[in-house]
C-alpha positions in Angstrom: 4.0 -20.8 -13.1 6.4 -23.2 -11.4 5.3 -24.8 -8.1 7.2 -24.0 -5.0 9.1 -27.1 -3.8 7.6 -28.6 -0.6 11.1 -28.5 1.0 10.8 -24.7 1.4 9.6 -23.7 4.9 6.1 -22.5 4.9 6.5 -19.9 7.6 5.6 -19.4 11.2 2.0 -20.0 12.5 2.5 -19.4 16.3 1.0 -15.9 17.0 3.3 -15.2 20.0 6.4 -15.9 17.8 5.0 -13.9 14.9 4.3 -10.8 17.1 7.6 -11.0 18.9 9.5 -11.2 15.5 7.5 -8.6 13.5 10.7 -6.7 12.4 8.8 -4.0 10.5 10.6 -2.5 7.6 9.5 0.9 6.1 10.0 1.2 2.3 11.3 4.6 1.2 9.0 5.0 -1.9 5.6 6.6 -1.6 2.8 4.6 -3.4 -0.6 5.3 -4.8 -3.6 3.0 -5.3 -5.0 3.4 -8.8 -8.2 2.0 -10.3 -8.1 1.0 -13.9 -11.7 0.2 -15.0 -10.8 -1.7 -18.2 -7.8 -3.5 -16.7 -5.3 -2.0 -19.1 -2.3 -0.3 -17.4 -1.1 2.6 -19.6 2.4 1.9 -20.8 3.7 5.2 -19.4 3.1 3.9 -15.8 5.9 2.3 -13.8 5.7 -1.4 -13.1 3.1 -2.0 -10.4 4.1 -3.0 -6.9 0.8 -4.9 -6.7 -2.1 -5.8 -9.0 -5.5 -7.1 -7.9 -8.4 -7.9 -10.3 -11.9 -7.1 -9.1 -15.2 -7.2 -11.0 -15.0 -3.4 -11.3 -11.6 -3.4 -12.8 -7.9 -3.6 -11.9 -6.5 -2.1 -8.7 -2.8 -1.2 -9.1 -0.4 0.0 -6.5 2.1 2.2 -8.2 5.3 3.9 -7.1 5.1 7.7 -7.1 7.8 9.8 -8.7 10.3 11.1 -6.1 9.3 14.5 -4.7 5.6 14.2 -5.7 4.4 14.3 -2.0 1.1 16.2 -1.9 -0.7 15.5 1.4 -3.8 17.5 0.4 -4.4 15.5 -2.8 -7.6 13.5 -3.3 -5.3 10.7 -4.4 -3.4 10.1 -1.1 0.0 8.5 -0.9 0.6 5.3 1.0 3.7 3.9 2.7 4.6 0.2 2.6 5.7 -1.5 5.7 6.9 -5.1 5.4 6.7 -7.4 8.4 10.0 -9.3 8.0 8.8 -12.2 10.1 8.2 -15.2 7.8 4.5 -15.7 8.3 2.6 -18.7 7.0 -0.4 -18.0 4.8 -2.4 -20.1 7.3 -1.3 -18.1 10.4 -4.3 -16.9 12.5 -4.4 -13.6 14.3 -1.4 -11.7 13.0 -3.2 -9.3 10.8 -5.9 -8.8 13.4 -3.4 -8.0 16.1 -1.4 -5.6 13.8 -4.6 -3.9 12.5 -5.9 -3.4 16.1 -2.6 -1.9 17.2 -2.8 0.6 14.3 -6.5 1.2 14.8 -5.8 2.2 18.4 -3.6 5.0 17.0 -6.2 6.0 14.4 -4.0 4.7 11.5 -5.7 3.3 8.5 -4.1 0.0 7.3 -4.5 -1.9 4.1 -2.8 -5.3 4.6 -1.7 -7.7 1.9 -0.4 -11.2 2.6 2.2 -12.6 0.3 4.0 -16.0 0.3 6.7 -15.0 2.8 5.6 -11.8 4.5 2.7 -9.6 5.2 2.8 -6.0 3.9 0.9 -3.0 5.4 0.0 0.0 3.4 -0.6 3.0 5.7 -1.1 6.7 5.0 2.2 8.3 4.0 2.0 11.1 6.7 1.4 8.5 9.4 4.2 6.0 8.4 6.5 6.8 11.4 3.5 6.6 13.8 2.7 3.2 12.3 6.3 2.0 12.8 6.2 3.2 16.4 2.9 1.4 17.1 4.3 -1.8 15.6 7.5 -1.5 17.7 5.3 -1.1 20.8 3.3 -4.2 19.8 6.5 -6.2 19.2 8.1 -5.0 22.5 4.9 -5.9 24.5 5.0 -9.4 23.1 8.7 -9.8 23.7 8.3 -8.9 27.4 5.3 -11.2 28.0 
């Protein structure tokens, strides 16, 4: 894998600027977390959105087929919300603040930090509630 040139900005670390610039974006596709004990993704599956290897196997985040929404399923669907602010991997407090805002609304959140942005995976039926909570957090920070 090629190294990223040091000339690329490494992202924002100031918590006030991060919160005031959240700019959450909801992705349209429902997702499912899938556990693969032996680590082999069946070829019939779509390309994973995310992979994470644990001692117990591979966790995959896969896109659902359109129209497969089933809120009563034991295999719940998740929505992806990308925080469009360019956060640094060494920023402190962003995920804590965002998770706390969602927790106050009773919304589960599985965050993933990537090189440029943080991504939140929230229950599909609560996706719009999560966006509203994030908008309130961003507005509160902007008015401070």
